[in-house]
mmCIF file of the N, C-alpha and C atoms, coordinates in Angstrom:
data_MODEL
# 
_entry.id   MODEL 
# 
loop_
_atom_site.group_PDB 
_atom_site.id 
_atom_site.type_symbol 
_atom_site.label_atom_id 
_atom_site.label_alt_id 
_atom_site.label_comp_id 
_atom_site.label_asym_id 
_atom_site.label_entity_id 
_atom_site.label_seq_id 
_atom_site.pdbx_PDB_ins_code 
_atom_site.Cartn_x 
_atom_site.Cartn_y 
_atom_site.Cartn_z 
_atom_site.occupancy 
_atom_site.B_iso_or_equiv 
_atom_site.pdbx_formal_charge 
_atom_site.auth_seq_id 
_atom_site.auth_comp_id 
_atom_site.auth_asym_id 
_atom_site.auth_atom_id 
_atom_site.pdbx_PDB_model_num 
ATOM 1   N N  . MET A 1 1  ? 44.907 84.752 113.010 1.00 0.00 ? 1  MET A N  1 
ATOM 2   C CA . MET A 1 1  ? 46.249 85.428 113.198 1.00 0.00 ? 1  MET A CA 1 
ATOM 3   C C  . MET A 1 1  ? 45.900 86.934 113.738 1.00 0.00 ? 1  MET A C  1 
ATOM 4   N N  . SER A 1 2  ? 46.582 87.105 114.828 1.00 0.00 ? 2  SER A N  1 
ATOM 5   C CA . SER A 1 2  ? 46.319 88.492 115.389 1.00 0.00 ? 2  SER A CA 1 
ATOM 6   C C  . SER A 1 2  ? 47.558 89.403 115.040 1.00 0.00 ? 2  SER A C  1 
ATOM 7   N N  . SER A 1 3  ? 48.555 88.875 114.481 1.00 0.00 ? 3  SER A N  1 
ATOM 8   C CA . SER A 1 3  ? 49.666 89.749 113.916 1.00 0.00 ? 3  SER A CA 1 
ATOM 9   C C  . SER A 1 3  ? 50.173 88.934 112.704 1.00 0.00 ? 3  SER A C  1 
ATOM 10  N N  . PRO A 1 4  ? 51.034 89.549 111.897 1.00 0.00 ? 4  PRO A N  1 
ATOM 11  C CA . PRO A 1 4  ? 51.662 88.957 110.683 1.00 0.00 ? 4  PRO A CA 1 
ATOM 12  C C  . PRO A 1 4  ? 52.463 87.738 111.077 1.00 0.00 ? 4  PRO A C  1 
ATOM 13  N N  . LEU A 1 5  ? 52.441 86.612 110.315 1.00 0.00 ? 5  LEU A N  1 
ATOM 14  C CA . LEU A 1 5  ? 53.217 85.471 110.667 1.00 0.00 ? 5  LEU A CA 1 
ATOM 15  C C  . LEU A 1 5  ? 53.815 84.945 109.395 1.00 0.00 ? 5  LEU A C  1 
ATOM 16  N N  . SER A 1 6  ? 55.090 84.286 109.608 1.00 0.00 ? 6  SER A N  1 
ATOM 17  C CA . SER A 1 6  ? 55.743 83.687 108.372 1.00 0.00 ? 6  SER A CA 1 
ATOM 18  C C  . SER A 1 6  ? 55.339 82.219 108.575 1.00 0.00 ? 6  SER A C  1 
ATOM 19  N N  . VAL A 1 7  ? 55.552 81.384 107.487 1.00 0.00 ? 7  VAL A N  1 
ATOM 20  C CA . VAL A 1 7  ? 55.178 80.065 107.414 1.00 0.00 ? 7  VAL A CA 1 
ATOM 21  C C  . VAL A 1 7  ? 55.839 79.318 108.476 1.00 0.00 ? 7  VAL A C  1 
ATOM 22  N N  . ILE A 1 8  ? 57.077 79.612 108.857 1.00 0.00 ? 8  ILE A N  1 
ATOM 23  C CA . ILE A 1 8  ? 57.908 78.894 109.885 1.00 0.00 ? 8  ILE A CA 1 
ATOM 24  C C  . ILE A 1 8  ? 57.340 79.274 111.174 1.00 0.00 ? 8  ILE A C  1 
ATOM 25  N N  . GLN A 1 9  ? 56.945 80.480 111.455 1.00 0.00 ? 9  GLN A N  1 
ATOM 26  C CA . GLN A 1 9  ? 56.371 80.833 112.770 1.00 0.00 ? 9  GLN A CA 1 
ATOM 27  C C  . GLN A 1 9  ? 55.039 80.113 112.994 1.00 0.00 ? 9  GLN A C  1 
ATOM 28  N N  . ALA A 1 10 ? 54.208 79.986 111.872 1.00 0.00 ? 10 ALA A N  1 
ATOM 29  C CA . ALA A 1 10 ? 52.972 79.273 112.014 1.00 0.00 ? 10 ALA A CA 1 
ATOM 30  C C  . ALA A 1 10 ? 53.203 77.761 112.210 1.00 0.00 ? 10 ALA A C  1 
ATOM 31  N N  . LEU A 1 11 ? 54.063 77.118 111.510 1.00 0.00 ? 11 LEU A N  1 
ATOM 32  C CA . LEU A 1 11 ? 54.511 75.715 111.809 1.00 0.00 ? 11 LEU A CA 1 
ATOM 33  C C  . LEU A 1 11 ? 55.037 75.572 113.200 1.00 0.00 ? 11 LEU A C  1 
ATOM 34  N N  . SER A 1 12 ? 55.672 76.336 113.651 1.00 0.00 ? 12 SER A N  1 
ATOM 35  C CA . SER A 1 12 ? 56.239 76.366 115.063 1.00 0.00 ? 12 SER A CA 1 
ATOM 36  C C  . SER A 1 12 ? 55.136 76.442 116.049 1.00 0.00 ? 12 SER A C  1 
ATOM 37  N N  . LEU A 1 13 ? 54.277 77.346 115.865 1.00 0.00 ? 13 LEU A N  1 
ATOM 38  C CA . LEU A 1 13 ? 53.046 77.488 116.723 1.00 0.00 ? 13 LEU A CA 1 
ATOM 39  C C  . LEU A 1 13 ? 52.079 76.265 116.751 1.00 0.00 ? 13 LEU A C  1 
ATOM 40  N N  . ALA A 1 14 ? 52.141 75.582 115.611 1.00 0.00 ? 14 ALA A N  1 
ATOM 41  C CA . ALA A 1 14 ? 51.385 74.333 115.461 1.00 0.00 ? 14 ALA A CA 1 
ATOM 42  C C  . ALA A 1 14 ? 52.080 73.133 116.123 1.00 0.00 ? 14 ALA A C  1 
ATOM 43  N N  . GLY A 1 15 ? 53.291 73.233 116.568 1.00 0.00 ? 15 GLY A N  1 
ATOM 44  C CA . GLY A 1 15 ? 53.905 72.227 117.182 1.00 0.00 ? 15 GLY A CA 1 
ATOM 45  C C  . GLY A 1 15 ? 55.036 71.601 116.397 1.00 0.00 ? 15 GLY A C  1 
ATOM 46  N N  . GLY A 1 16 ? 55.293 72.132 115.194 1.00 0.00 ? 16 GLY A N  1 
ATOM 47  C CA . GLY A 1 16 ? 56.436 71.690 114.338 1.00 0.00 ? 16 GLY A CA 1 
ATOM 48  C C  . GLY A 1 16 ? 55.901 70.569 113.421 1.00 0.00 ? 16 GLY A C  1 
ATOM 49  N N  . LEU A 1 17 ? 56.806 70.004 112.723 1.00 0.00 ? 17 LEU A N  1 
ATOM 50  C CA . LEU A 1 17 ? 56.473 68.864 111.789 1.00 0.00 ? 17 LEU A CA 1 
ATOM 51  C C  . LEU A 1 17 ? 56.461 67.590 112.469 1.00 0.00 ? 17 LEU A C  1 
ATOM 52  N N  . ASP A 1 18 ? 55.630 66.754 112.056 1.00 0.00 ? 18 ASP A N  1 
ATOM 53  C CA . ASP A 1 18 ? 55.389 65.373 112.520 1.00 0.00 ? 18 ASP A CA 1 
ATOM 54  C C  . ASP A 1 18 ? 56.653 64.449 111.923 1.00 0.00 ? 18 ASP A C  1 
ATOM 55  N N  . THR A 1 19 ? 56.907 63.428 112.590 1.00 0.00 ? 19 THR A N  1 
ATOM 56  C CA . THR A 1 19 ? 58.148 62.601 112.147 1.00 0.00 ? 19 THR A CA 1 
ATOM 57  C C  . THR A 1 19 ? 57.945 62.154 110.696 1.00 0.00 ? 19 THR A C  1 
ATOM 58  N N  . PHE A 1 20 ? 56.697 61.955 110.245 1.00 0.00 ? 20 PHE A N  1 
ATOM 59  C CA . PHE A 1 20 ? 56.389 61.524 108.837 1.00 0.00 ? 20 PHE A CA 1 
ATOM 60  C C  . PHE A 1 20 ? 56.188 62.603 107.878 1.00 0.00 ? 20 PHE A C  1 
ATOM 61  N N  . ALA A 1 21 ? 56.191 63.837 108.203 1.00 0.00 ? 21 ALA A N  1 
ATOM 62  C CA . ALA A 1 21 ? 55.897 64.969 107.326 1.00 0.00 ? 21 ALA A CA 1 
ATOM 63  C C  . ALA A 1 21 ? 57.093 64.989 106.348 1.00 0.00 ? 21 ALA A C  1 
ATOM 64  N N  . ASP A 1 22 ? 56.512 65.358 105.026 1.00 0.00 ? 22 ASP A N  1 
ATOM 65  C CA . ASP A 1 22 ? 57.595 65.477 104.025 1.00 0.00 ? 22 ASP A CA 1 
ATOM 66  C C  . ASP A 1 22 ? 57.967 66.996 103.833 1.00 0.00 ? 22 ASP A C  1 
ATOM 67  N N  . GLU A 1 23 ? 58.947 67.386 104.511 1.00 0.00 ? 23 GLU A N  1 
ATOM 68  C CA . GLU A 1 23 ? 59.387 68.754 104.467 1.00 0.00 ? 23 GLU A CA 1 
ATOM 69  C C  . GLU A 1 23 ? 59.780 69.327 103.188 1.00 0.00 ? 23 GLU A C  1 
ATOM 70  N N  . ASN A 1 24 ? 59.919 68.442 102.169 1.00 0.00 ? 24 ASN A N  1 
ATOM 71  C CA . ASN A 1 24 ? 60.297 69.011 100.796 1.00 0.00 ? 24 ASN A CA 1 
ATOM 72  C C  . ASN A 1 24 ? 58.995 69.312 100.010 1.00 0.00 ? 24 ASN A C  1 
ATOM 73  N N  . GLU A 1 25 ? 57.836 68.925 100.446 1.00 0.00 ? 25 GLU A N  1 
ATOM 74  C CA . GLU A 1 25 ? 56.576 69.038 99.775  1.00 0.00 ? 25 GLU A CA 1 
ATOM 75  C C  . GLU A 1 25 ? 55.563 70.076 100.350 1.00 0.00 ? 25 GLU A C  1 
ATOM 76  N N  . ILE A 1 26 ? 56.035 70.828 101.293 1.00 0.00 ? 26 ILE A N  1 
ATOM 77  C CA . ILE A 1 26 ? 55.181 71.860 101.985 1.00 0.00 ? 26 ILE A CA 1 
ATOM 78  C C  . ILE A 1 26 ? 54.725 72.978 100.929 1.00 0.00 ? 26 ILE A C  1 
ATOM 79  N N  . ARG A 1 27 ? 53.494 73.238 100.934 1.00 0.00 ? 27 ARG A N  1 
ATOM 80  C CA . ARG A 1 27 ? 52.966 74.224 100.120 1.00 0.00 ? 27 ARG A CA 1 
ATOM 81  C C  . ARG A 1 27 ? 51.955 75.121 100.843 1.00 0.00 ? 27 ARG A C  1 
ATOM 82  N N  . ILE A 1 28 ? 51.925 76.282 100.431 1.00 0.00 ? 28 ILE A N  1 
ATOM 83  C CA . ILE A 1 28 ? 50.873 77.305 100.853 1.00 0.00 ? 28 ILE A CA 1 
ATOM 84  C C  . ILE A 1 28 ? 49.829 77.442 99.684  1.00 0.00 ? 28 ILE A C  1 
ATOM 85  N N  . LEU A 1 29 ? 48.614 77.308 100.016 1.00 0.00 ? 29 LEU A N  1 
ATOM 86  C CA . LEU A 1 29 ? 47.579 77.568 99.145  1.00 0.00 ? 29 LEU A CA 1 
ATOM 87  C C  . LEU A 1 29 ? 46.966 78.982 99.347  1.00 0.00 ? 29 LEU A C  1 
ATOM 88  N N  . ARG A 1 30 ? 46.881 79.903 98.283  1.00 0.00 ? 30 ARG A N  1 
ATOM 89  C CA . ARG A 1 30 ? 46.531 81.195 98.572  1.00 0.00 ? 30 ARG A CA 1 
ATOM 90  C C  . ARG A 1 30 ? 45.473 81.536 97.411  1.00 0.00 ? 30 ARG A C  1 
ATOM 91  N N  . ASP A 1 31 ? 44.265 82.022 97.878  1.00 0.00 ? 31 ASP A N  1 
ATOM 92  C CA . ASP A 1 31 ? 43.321 82.540 96.887  1.00 0.00 ? 31 ASP A CA 1 
ATOM 93  C C  . ASP A 1 31 ? 43.643 83.833 96.320  1.00 0.00 ? 31 ASP A C  1 
ATOM 94  N N  . THR A 1 32 ? 43.684 84.038 94.964  1.00 0.00 ? 32 THR A N  1 
ATOM 95  C CA . THR A 1 32 ? 43.863 85.286 94.445  1.00 0.00 ? 32 THR A CA 1 
ATOM 96  C C  . THR A 1 32 ? 42.650 85.652 93.610  1.00 0.00 ? 32 THR A C  1 
ATOM 97  N N  . GLY A 1 33 ? 42.660 86.838 93.106  1.00 0.00 ? 33 GLY A N  1 
ATOM 98  C CA . GLY A 1 33 ? 41.499 87.127 92.329  1.00 0.00 ? 33 GLY A CA 1 
ATOM 99  C C  . GLY A 1 33 ? 41.396 86.454 91.012  1.00 0.00 ? 33 GLY A C  1 
ATOM 100 N N  . ASP A 1 34 ? 42.577 85.746 90.658  1.00 0.00 ? 34 ASP A N  1 
ATOM 101 C CA . ASP A 1 34 ? 42.415 84.880 89.442  1.00 0.00 ? 34 ASP A CA 1 
ATOM 102 C C  . ASP A 1 34 ? 42.421 83.381 89.587  1.00 0.00 ? 34 ASP A C  1 
ATOM 103 N N  . GLY A 1 35 ? 42.150 82.988 90.801  1.00 0.00 ? 35 GLY A N  1 
ATOM 104 C CA . GLY A 1 35 ? 42.025 81.607 91.177  1.00 0.00 ? 35 GLY A CA 1 
ATOM 105 C C  . GLY A 1 35 ? 42.956 81.252 92.427  1.00 0.00 ? 35 GLY A C  1 
ATOM 106 N N  . GLN A 1 36 ? 43.509 80.153 92.386  1.00 0.00 ? 36 GLN A N  1 
ATOM 107 C CA . GLN A 1 36 ? 44.268 79.740 93.642  1.00 0.00 ? 36 GLN A CA 1 
ATOM 108 C C  . GLN A 1 36 ? 45.708 79.571 93.215  1.00 0.00 ? 36 GLN A C  1 
ATOM 109 N N  . GLU A 1 37 ? 46.682 79.978 93.992  1.00 0.00 ? 37 GLU A N  1 
ATOM 110 C CA . GLU A 1 37 ? 48.186 79.945 93.787  1.00 0.00 ? 37 GLU A CA 1 
ATOM 111 C C  . GLU A 1 37 ? 48.761 79.087 94.664  1.00 0.00 ? 37 GLU A C  1 
ATOM 112 N N  . GLN A 1 38 ? 49.719 78.338 94.327  1.00 0.00 ? 38 GLN A N  1 
ATOM 113 C CA . GLN A 1 38 ? 50.581 77.423 95.228  1.00 0.00 ? 38 GLN A CA 1 
ATOM 114 C C  . GLN A 1 38 ? 51.832 78.039 95.372  1.00 0.00 ? 38 GLN A C  1 
ATOM 115 N N  . LEU A 1 39 ? 52.353 78.175 96.698  1.00 0.00 ? 39 LEU A N  1 
ATOM 116 C CA . LEU A 1 39 ? 53.727 78.652 96.953  1.00 0.00 ? 39 LEU A CA 1 
ATOM 117 C C  . LEU A 1 39 ? 54.503 77.629 97.563  1.00 0.00 ? 39 LEU A C  1 
ATOM 118 N N  . GLU A 1 40 ? 55.652 77.313 97.123  1.00 0.00 ? 40 GLU A N  1 
ATOM 119 C CA . GLU A 1 40 ? 56.588 76.260 97.656  1.00 0.00 ? 40 GLU A CA 1 
ATOM 120 C C  . GLU A 1 40 ? 57.235 76.802 98.953  1.00 0.00 ? 40 GLU A C  1 
ATOM 121 N N  . VAL A 1 41 ? 57.482 75.853 99.798  1.00 0.00 ? 41 VAL A N  1 
ATOM 122 C CA . VAL A 1 41 ? 58.240 76.185 101.006 1.00 0.00 ? 41 VAL A CA 1 
ATOM 123 C C  . VAL A 1 41 ? 59.316 75.242 100.993 1.00 0.00 ? 41 VAL A C  1 
ATOM 124 N N  . PHE A 1 42 ? 60.620 75.643 101.129 1.00 0.00 ? 42 PHE A N  1 
ATOM 125 C CA . PHE A 1 42 ? 61.830 74.857 101.247 1.00 0.00 ? 42 PHE A CA 1 
ATOM 126 C C  . PHE A 1 42 ? 62.186 74.836 102.688 1.00 0.00 ? 42 PHE A C  1 
ATOM 127 N N  . TYR A 1 43 ? 61.534 74.091 103.505 1.00 0.00 ? 43 TYR A N  1 
ATOM 128 C CA . TYR A 1 43 ? 61.636 73.993 104.940 1.00 0.00 ? 43 TYR A CA 1 
ATOM 129 C C  . TYR A 1 43 ? 63.049 73.825 105.445 1.00 0.00 ? 43 TYR A C  1 
ATOM 130 N N  . SER A 1 44 ? 63.785 72.805 104.903 1.00 0.00 ? 44 SER A N  1 
ATOM 131 C CA . SER A 1 44 ? 65.146 72.607 105.247 1.00 0.00 ? 44 SER A CA 1 
ATOM 132 C C  . SER A 1 44 ? 66.100 73.703 105.005 1.00 0.00 ? 44 SER A C  1 
ATOM 133 N N  . ASP A 1 45 ? 65.886 74.320 103.716 1.00 0.00 ? 45 ASP A N  1 
ATOM 134 C CA . ASP A 1 45 ? 66.675 75.461 103.381 1.00 0.00 ? 45 ASP A CA 1 
ATOM 135 C C  . ASP A 1 45 ? 66.432 76.715 104.307 1.00 0.00 ? 45 ASP A C  1 
ATOM 136 N N  . ILE A 1 46 ? 65.241 76.869 104.686 1.00 0.00 ? 46 ILE A N  1 
ATOM 137 C CA . ILE A 1 46 ? 64.903 77.960 105.613 1.00 0.00 ? 46 ILE A CA 1 
ATOM 138 C C  . ILE A 1 46 ? 65.701 77.766 106.882 1.00 0.00 ? 46 ILE A C  1 
ATOM 139 N N  . LEU A 1 47 ? 65.567 76.503 107.494 1.00 0.00 ? 47 LEU A N  1 
ATOM 140 C CA . LEU A 1 47 ? 66.219 76.282 108.777 1.00 0.00 ? 47 LEU A CA 1 
ATOM 141 C C  . LEU A 1 47 ? 67.663 76.289 108.691 1.00 0.00 ? 47 LEU A C  1 
ATOM 142 N N  . SER A 1 48 ? 68.309 75.991 107.590 1.00 0.00 ? 48 SER A N  1 
ATOM 143 C CA . SER A 1 48 ? 69.755 76.080 107.544 1.00 0.00 ? 48 SER A CA 1 
ATOM 144 C C  . SER A 1 48 ? 70.165 77.444 107.155 1.00 0.00 ? 48 SER A C  1 
ATOM 145 N N  . GLY A 1 49 ? 69.188 78.300 106.733 1.00 0.00 ? 49 GLY A N  1 
ATOM 146 C CA . GLY A 1 49 ? 69.643 79.740 106.334 1.00 0.00 ? 49 GLY A CA 1 
ATOM 147 C C  . GLY A 1 49 ? 70.083 79.863 104.939 1.00 0.00 ? 49 GLY A C  1 
ATOM 148 N N  . LYS A 1 50 ? 70.013 78.825 104.130 1.00 0.00 ? 50 LYS A N  1 
ATOM 149 C CA . LYS A 1 50 ? 70.390 78.797 102.823 1.00 0.00 ? 50 LYS A CA 1 
ATOM 150 C C  . LYS A 1 50 ? 69.432 79.587 101.941 1.00 0.00 ? 50 LYS A C  1 
ATOM 151 N N  . ASN A 1 51 ? 68.104 79.539 102.075 1.00 0.00 ? 51 ASN A N  1 
ATOM 152 C CA . ASN A 1 51 ? 67.184 80.047 101.216 1.00 0.00 ? 51 ASN A CA 1 
ATOM 153 C C  . ASN A 1 51 ? 66.027 80.544 102.038 1.00 0.00 ? 51 ASN A C  1 
ATOM 154 N N  . LEU A 1 52 ? 66.003 81.767 102.498 1.00 0.00 ? 52 LEU A N  1 
ATOM 155 C CA . LEU A 1 52 ? 64.947 82.391 103.398 1.00 0.00 ? 52 LEU A CA 1 
ATOM 156 C C  . LEU A 1 52 ? 63.770 82.883 102.439 1.00 0.00 ? 52 LEU A C  1 
ATOM 157 N N  . SER A 1 53 ? 63.976 82.970 101.219 1.00 0.00 ? 53 SER A N  1 
ATOM 158 C CA . SER A 1 53 ? 62.899 83.571 100.349 1.00 0.00 ? 53 SER A CA 1 
ATOM 159 C C  . SER A 1 53 ? 61.618 82.788 100.278 1.00 0.00 ? 53 SER A C  1 
ATOM 160 N N  . SER A 1 54 ? 61.674 81.545 100.739 1.00 0.00 ? 54 SER A N  1 
ATOM 161 C CA . SER A 1 54 ? 60.443 80.647 100.751 1.00 0.00 ? 54 SER A CA 1 
ATOM 162 C C  . SER A 1 54 ? 59.792 80.819 102.020 1.00 0.00 ? 54 SER A C  1 
ATOM 163 N N  . ASN A 1 55 ? 60.272 81.494 102.987 1.00 0.00 ? 55 ASN A N  1 
ATOM 164 C CA . ASN A 1 55 ? 59.577 81.615 104.266 1.00 0.00 ? 55 ASN A CA 1 
ATOM 165 C C  . ASN A 1 55 ? 58.560 82.775 104.200 1.00 0.00 ? 55 ASN A C  1 
ATOM 166 N N  . HIS A 1 56 ? 57.514 82.437 103.447 1.00 0.00 ? 56 HIS A N  1 
ATOM 167 C CA . HIS A 1 56 ? 56.484 83.478 102.989 1.00 0.00 ? 56 HIS A CA 1 
ATOM 168 C C  . HIS A 1 56 ? 55.840 84.020 104.115 1.00 0.00 ? 56 HIS A C  1 
ATOM 169 N N  . SER A 1 57 ? 55.363 85.295 104.013 1.00 0.00 ? 57 SER A N  1 
ATOM 170 C CA . SER A 1 57 ? 54.461 85.907 105.005 1.00 0.00 ? 57 SER A CA 1 
ATOM 171 C C  . SER A 1 57 ? 53.080 85.415 104.713 1.00 0.00 ? 57 SER A C  1 
ATOM 172 N N  . LEU A 1 58 ? 52.394 85.004 105.735 1.00 0.00 ? 58 LEU A N  1 
ATOM 173 C CA . LEU A 1 58 ? 50.939 84.414 105.424 1.00 0.00 ? 58 LEU A CA 1 
ATOM 174 C C  . LEU A 1 58 ? 49.950 85.553 105.394 1.00 0.00 ? 58 LEU A C  1 
ATOM 175 N N  . HIS A 1 59 ? 48.962 85.306 104.528 1.00 0.00 ? 59 HIS A N  1 
ATOM 176 C CA . HIS A 1 59 ? 47.845 86.188 104.396 1.00 0.00 ? 59 HIS A CA 1 
ATOM 177 C C  . HIS A 1 59 ? 46.649 85.583 104.933 1.00 0.00 ? 59 HIS A C  1 
ATOM 178 N N  . ALA A 1 60 ? 45.710 86.312 105.377 1.00 0.00 ? 60 ALA A N  1 
ATOM 179 C CA . ALA A 1 60 ? 44.283 85.809 105.832 1.00 0.00 ? 60 ALA A CA 1 
ATOM 180 C C  . ALA A 1 60 ? 43.851 84.964 104.833 1.00 0.00 ? 60 ALA A C  1 
ATOM 181 N N  . GLY A 1 61 ? 43.464 83.732 105.121 1.00 0.00 ? 61 GLY A N  1 
ATOM 182 C CA . GLY A 1 61 ? 42.788 82.683 104.299 1.00 0.00 ? 61 GLY A CA 1 
ATOM 183 C C  . GLY A 1 61 ? 43.773 81.665 103.732 1.00 0.00 ? 61 GLY A C  1 
ATOM 184 N N  . ASP A 1 62 ? 45.113 81.994 103.904 1.00 0.00 ? 62 ASP A N  1 
ATOM 185 C CA . ASP A 1 62 ? 46.073 80.926 103.435 1.00 0.00 ? 62 ASP A CA 1 
ATOM 186 C C  . ASP A 1 62 ? 45.915 79.615 104.098 1.00 0.00 ? 62 ASP A C  1 
ATOM 187 N N  . THR A 1 63 ? 46.293 78.535 103.421 1.00 0.00 ? 63 THR A N  1 
ATOM 188 C CA . THR A 1 63 ? 46.231 77.190 103.993 1.00 0.00 ? 63 THR A CA 1 
ATOM 189 C C  . THR A 1 63 ? 47.628 76.694 103.748 1.00 0.00 ? 63 THR A C  1 
ATOM 190 N N  . ILE A 1 64 ? 48.172 76.048 104.822 1.00 0.00 ? 64 ILE A N  1 
ATOM 191 C CA . ILE A 1 64 ? 49.623 75.393 104.674 1.00 0.00 ? 64 ILE A CA 1 
ATOM 192 C C  . ILE A 1 64 ? 49.325 73.950 104.595 1.00 0.00 ? 64 ILE A C  1 
ATOM 193 N N  . LEU A 1 65 ? 49.845 73.346 103.538 1.00 0.00 ? 65 LEU A N  1 
ATOM 194 C CA . LEU A 1 65 ? 49.664 71.908 103.378 1.00 0.00 ? 65 LEU A CA 1 
ATOM 195 C C  . LEU A 1 65 ? 51.047 71.167 103.714 1.00 0.00 ? 65 LEU A C  1 
ATOM 196 N N  . VAL A 1 66 ? 51.068 70.231 104.641 1.00 0.00 ? 66 VAL A N  1 
ATOM 197 C CA . VAL A 1 66 ? 52.253 69.409 105.013 1.00 0.00 ? 66 VAL A CA 1 
ATOM 198 C C  . VAL A 1 66 ? 51.830 68.015 104.904 1.00 0.00 ? 66 VAL A C  1 
ATOM 199 N N  . PRO A 1 67 ? 52.260 67.438 103.715 1.00 0.00 ? 67 PRO A N  1 
ATOM 200 C CA . PRO A 1 67 ? 51.895 66.015 103.441 1.00 0.00 ? 67 PRO A CA 1 
ATOM 201 C C  . PRO A 1 67 ? 52.779 65.047 104.380 1.00 0.00 ? 67 PRO A C  1 
# 
């Protein structure tokens, strides 16, 4: 990442979601000083503008899981 990215921007740069992706189960894995944290991403809510709070800003080392 050369500049700050949100999870939606990162997914877009990666080509979007596959047809079989479960948009309701997207998670961000983030290492913290106390272990690993999981952040929920409500993809359809973000796209519809209902809940933008789960469009997290990514940190170096974050992993986005899209099952």
